[in-house]
C-alpha positions as a printed Julia matrix, in Angstrom:
178×3 Matrix{Float64}:
 -3.36    1.05   10.94
 -5.43    3.78   13.01
 -3.05    6.58   14.04
 -5.63    8.28   16.01
 -4.78    5.89   19.51
 -1.13    6.91   19.27
 -1.59   10.48   18.86
 -4.16   10.29   21.53
 -1.94    8.51   24.2
  0.54   11.13   23.38
 -2.31   14.25   23.74
 -2.81   12.44   27.32
  0.96   11.94   28.39
  1.82   15.95   27.53
 -1.4    16.55   29.87
  0.17   14.67   32.29
  3.49   16.0    32.15
  2.02   19.46   31.99
 -0.13   19.33   34.88
  2.71   18.81   36.87
  4.22   22.35   36.14
  1.23   23.87   36.95
 -1.96   25.06   35.8
 -0.01   28.0    33.3
  2.07   24.83   31.89
 -1.47   23.04   31.6
 -2.98   25.64   29.66
 -0.2    25.66   27.34
 -0.17   22.29   26.52
 -4.06   22.27   25.6
 -3.09   25.08   23.36
 -0.56   23.27   21.82
 -1.71   19.95   21.15
 -4.25   20.53   18.48
 -1.75   22.04   16.37
  0.61   19.72   17.05
 -1.57   16.74   15.96
 -0.61   16.64   12.31
  3.17   17.23   12.71
  3.05   13.9    15.2
  0.79   12.35   12.05
  3.7    12.96   10.06
  6.61   12.1    12.18
  4.41    8.89   12.9
  4.27    8.13    9.05
  7.87    9.18    8.47
  8.77    6.39   10.97
  6.49    3.92    9.59
  7.9     4.63    6.08
 11.56    4.36    6.97
 10.73    1.04    8.94
  9.04   -0.34    5.47
 11.72    0.67    3.62
 14.31   -1.67    5.91
 11.99   -3.92    6.09
 11.9    -4.36    2.16
 15.59   -4.44    2.22
 15.54   -7.33    4.76
 12.88   -9.39    2.68
 13.86   -8.49   -0.88
 12.44   -9.8    -3.51
  9.56   -9.43   -1.6
  8.13   -5.72   -0.46
  6.33   -4.02    2.0
  4.66   -0.74    0.84
  2.8     2.24    2.85
 -0.13    3.91    1.7
 -2.07    6.5     2.94
 -6.01    6.09    2.66
 -8.02    8.75    4.2
 -5.05   10.15    6.83
 -4.42    6.48    7.81
 -1.72    4.31    6.49
 -1.91    0.62    5.52
  0.55   -1.87    4.8
  0.69   -3.8     1.57
  2.9    -6.89    2.04
  4.14   -8.94   -1.31
  6.02  -12.1     0.29
  8.66  -13.11   -1.65
  8.07  -16.25   -3.92
  8.17  -19.39   -2.61
 10.95  -21.61   -3.69
 11.06  -24.93   -4.88
 13.55  -27.33   -6.41
 13.61  -28.31  -10.22
 12.34  -31.33   -9.58
  9.67  -30.21   -7.44
  8.21  -28.29  -10.34
  8.76  -30.78  -13.29
  7.26  -33.4   -11.23
  4.05  -31.0   -11.08
  4.33  -30.25  -14.68
  4.73  -26.4   -13.84
  7.05  -25.09  -16.47
 10.19  -23.89  -15.26
 12.45  -20.5   -15.96
 15.17  -19.2   -15.91
 16.82  -18.59  -12.33
 15.95  -14.89  -11.28
 19.06  -12.78  -11.03
 19.91  -11.3    -7.71
 18.56   -7.32   -7.37
 20.91   -4.5    -7.24
 22.84   -4.26   -4.34
 22.41   -2.12   -1.65
 24.39   -0.7     1.01
 23.38    0.84    4.14
 23.68    4.36    2.69
 21.59    4.13   -0.8
 18.86    5.6    -0.56
 15.73    5.23   -2.63
 14.61    7.3    -5.27
 11.26    7.72   -7.27
 11.04    8.11  -11.43
  8.15    8.49  -13.49
  8.33    5.83  -16.58
  6.27    6.29  -19.69
  5.67    3.19  -21.31
  3.11    2.31  -24.43
  0.05    0.36  -23.17
  1.31   -3.21  -24.76
  4.42   -2.81  -23.04
  3.12   -1.93  -19.56
  0.62   -5.13  -19.79
  3.8    -7.31  -21.28
  5.91   -6.14  -18.15
  2.87   -6.57  -15.47
  2.31  -10.3   -17.3
  6.03  -10.64  -16.56
  6.08   -9.8   -12.99
  3.4   -11.82  -12.34
  4.75  -14.75  -13.73
  7.9   -13.94  -11.46
  5.82  -13.57   -8.34
  7.08   -9.77   -7.65
  5.65   -6.57   -8.09
  5.9    -4.41  -11.36
  8.55   -2.01   -9.26
 10.53   -4.87   -8.03
 10.3    -6.77  -11.74
 11.82   -3.48  -13.22
 14.12   -2.6   -10.67
 15.9    -6.56  -11.38
 15.49   -5.89  -15.17
 17.41   -2.65  -14.51
 20.21   -4.44  -12.72
 20.57   -7.06  -14.68
 21.25   -5.08  -18.0
 23.47   -2.97  -15.97
 25.52   -5.52  -14.54
 26.11   -7.21  -18.02
 23.15   -9.27  -18.22
 21.84   -8.54  -21.79
 24.76   -7.74  -24.43
 27.43   -7.75  -21.59
 26.56   -4.44  -20.44
 27.32   -2.73  -23.97
 25.36   -0.86  -25.73
 24.58   -2.34  -29.43
 25.43    0.14  -31.47
 28.67    0.27  -30.29
 29.2    -3.16  -31.59
 28.39   -2.43  -34.89
 30.66    0.54  -35.3
 33.08    0.35  -38.31
 36.67    0.97  -36.68
 37.71    4.7   -37.81
 40.38    3.93  -40.05
 37.86    2.6   -42.71
 39.19   -0.78  -42.1
 36.51   -3.53  -41.29
 36.98   -6.42  -39.0
 34.51   -9.23  -38.79
 34.87  -12.38  -36.61
 34.67  -13.36  -33.05
 36.99  -12.44  -30.25
 37.9   -13.94  -27.11
């Protein structure tokens, strides 16, 4: 997406508005347009980024990412996986997987945050394969895996080490409890 045409249109509109104010206003507008160009580009990028985030929320599990290359934004759209019935998959000979759990609940006020995650190369490869099989981006797959774990999908949301601790009284109990 080329922002230059939008910045130029704003520059022309500012020149037209300044012309109505006389020669001094027109000269001031001409001096201000060059320094304002980078600020206008930044505001446009912020608006596009906010739009991409809003579309991603509505498109989940698909996503829309805004990328910047050579001062120009571009969009990367990852559509949600096509839904097909269990019978369609079996008749086509496609192996069926577990149903994908819902993503994390997001409210209107939930802000997105970024973290850095260090993984071994082998784990990273396994995650990429699992995300590809699920038809998701790595980010969407990791978000879904974290949400599933926190919502009790793995071990009921409890830490495995706490399930193995002996009671503090020195007695041990074994068996299942409902």
